[in-house]
N, C-alpha and C positions, 0 to 999 in steps of 0.2 A: 410568557407563552411557551407551551411545551415544544420540544424539538420536533419539527415537522419532517416526515419521511418523504422528501421531495427530490432526491437525487441519488446517483450512484456513479462514483468517480473512478471505479476500478473494474473495467470490463475488457475481456479479450475476445478477439475474433479468430476466425480460421487462419489468419495470417500469423498468429503465434504458434511456434513449433509445438508447444504443449497442448494445443487445441487441434489444429488441422481438421476441424469439423466443418464440412461445407454448409451445414445448417446454421452455424454460428456466424451469420453475416450481418451487415449493418442494418438491413431491413428488419430482421428478426429482433435484433437488439432494440431498435426504435419501437417496435411493437410491444416489447416487454415494458418499456418506459411508459408508453401511452396507456396500456392496460392497468398499470399500477399507479397512475397519477403522478408520475415523476415529472419534474420541470426541467432538470438538467442531468445529462449523462455524459460520460467521457469514455472514449475508446482508448485503452492503454495497453496496446500490444507490446510484447517484449521487444526491446531494441537496444542496439549499441551504436553510438555515433561513429561513423567511419573515420573521423578525424582523431579519435582517441585510441591510442595503442592499448593492446592487452586483451582484446576480445577473445573469448573461447571459440572453438569451432561452432558450438551451438549458437552463440550470439553473433558470430560473423555472418551467419545466414540470415540474420534478422536486422539488417541495416535500416537506417532511416529511409533509404530509397525503397526498401522492401515494404515497410509498413505504410508508406505513403500511397501504396496501391489502393488503400481504402478510400482515398479522397476522390471526389467530394462526398462528404457524408450526407445522408438524407436528413431532412428536417421536417418538422410538422408544426401545426399551429399552436400546439401545447408544449412541445419538447424542444429544447436546444441541445444539439448533439455536438460535443466538442471533441477535438483531436489532440490526444496526448500520447504518452508512452510510459512503460515501466522499464527502467534500466536497472543496472546492478552495480555492485561494488566488489572488486576482486580482492584477493588476499593481501594485495599491496595497498589497499584503500583507494584505488583508482576508481572513480565513478564514471560510468560509460556514457556520459552525456556532457558535452562542452556547454558553457554558458552561451556561446554563439548559436549552437544548434537549438538550445532551449528557446531562443527568440522566435523560432519557427513553429513552436508547439504552443498549445493552449495551456497545457498542464504536464507536470512530470511527477511520477511517483517513484520513490527509491526505497526498496526494502534493505534494511541493514541486517536482516535475520535469515538470509538465504545461505545457511551454513550446511547445506546438503551437497554442494558442488565440490567434492573433494579434488584438490589440485588447482581449482580455480578460485573459490572463495575461502577455502580453508585447507590447511595442510593436514596430512593424515595424523601427525603427532599431536594435533590439537583436539583430540577426540574427547578428552575428559570434560565433565560438566564444569569444573572449575575454570578450565582454560576457555571453554565456550562462553562462560559468563564474562571473563575478561575481554574476549573478542566482541561480545555484545556491546559492552561499554565503549570500547575503542572505536568500533565501526559507527556507532551512534554519534560519537564526538566528531569523527571525520566528516560525516554528512553535515553536521551543524556548522562546520568550518568551511564548507564548500561555498564558492562565490556565486550563489544563486539568489535571485531576487525574492522578496517576500511575496506571499499570496499566490505563488505559482508552483510550489513544491509540496508534495504530501509524503509523509513517512509511512510506508506501507506495513501492514500486519506485524506490529511489534511483538505480538505474542503467538506467532504461528508455530506449528509443530516442526517446521523445517529448521528450527534453531538447534535441534538435537534429535538423533535417532532413538529408537527403542522407547518412545514415549517419555523421554527425560526432559522435554523442553520446559515444563513448569518448574523442574528442579533448577534449571539454569536461571530462570526469572527470579526464583526465590533467593538466589545467591547475590542478586543485585540489591544493595542496601537502599532503604528509603531515601537517605540523604543523597546518594548518587543519582537516583531518579529525579529528585527535586532539582539538582543542578542541571541535569540534562533537559528537563522539561521547562525550567525557567528560561534556558537559552532558546529552546524551541519556540516558546511564546515570543521572545524578543526578536528572533529571526523571522517570525511571521510564517512559519511552516505549519501545515495542517497535520493532525494526527488521525490516522485512519482507524475506523472501527470495522474490523473484519475478523470476527471470531465467533465461535459457537456461543449461544446464550444459555446452553444447558451443558453441564459437566457431570461426571460420575459422582461427585460429592461436593458439598458446600465448601470444603477446604480448597478443592481444585478451582472452583469458580472464584473464590476469594483471591487465590494466587493470580489467576488470569486477569481479574479486574483491577488488581492493585496498581499497576502502572498507569492505567487510565484515570483512576481516582486521584492519583498524585498529579497527573497531567492537568486535570481539571482544577485542582487547587492552585496550580502554578499559572493558570490563565491561558492554557492552550485551547485552541479551537479544533473542533472535530468534524470529520466528514465520513460518509458511509461508502463502503466498497464491497461489492459482492465477490470480486475476483472470479466471476463466471467465465468458464471456458467452453461450455456446451449449453444448449437451450434448457436442458433439464436442471442445470445449476441454478436457474432463476427461481425454481419452485421453492416457496417458503421464505425467500429472501426478505420481502417487506415485513413479514412477521418477525424474522430474526432482527431486522433493523429496529423495529419498535421495541422489542424486548431489551436490546442493548441500551437504547435511549432511556428506557424506564429504569434499568438497573443502575445506570449512572446518573439518573435524575437530571438529564440534560434539558436545557432551555434553548430557545432560538438564539439567545445571546452567546451560546457556546458553539455556534455553527461556524465552520470554516467556509469562506465565500470567495473562491478563486475567480469566479465569473461575474461578480457584482450582485 
């Protein structure tokens, strides 16, 4: 059976500092899910656990207490609305969510690719694409070594443009050998972590598309499971998302057996 477009596990509300859009509230998010036939959605506002040292000023304002203002989440007869968060990893490989705090969440997504926060996630001297490729691998490995339970963690946007400025992010990905990706994704599958699909389905050239899809194709070969994430911050961000999800599932020839299921 083909991969069904029935969920979105990466959504922000106005509580995320990078949104602050009063129209991006839980009711609007639930309506997006209902209108597009989604069965499960997850709120993943940015947050840093107060018990973990090292938060940036930006993250310090987004504590767990802060994002819990969204609770209780509205539900409907057709949609289950789950409560999670998106945390980060600093330049010392500290992840901003303790295993104890994770017990209070339905789901956690962690991007290893937020290399745009100079001084917090990356040092200024690490600007070269070769150094960023090394950090890409090291940060991915650190997340896989984190003491988190299976089926509750998603690895967010592994091919996002925040990996490098000036449009160099695909160059960084190209510098990661297939063999290294196979090692990383084999462990991802063993750990029971989900791989997020959150990328454009159309690029400027076939070569660029092939570069962006390569990690996910290797992940599929290694037995990884995939979930969909819009990373929406504003109501208009939802426009075209179901079509993008369908296109990505087609490009990767995904089946229902490839689906990550954190909520059963």
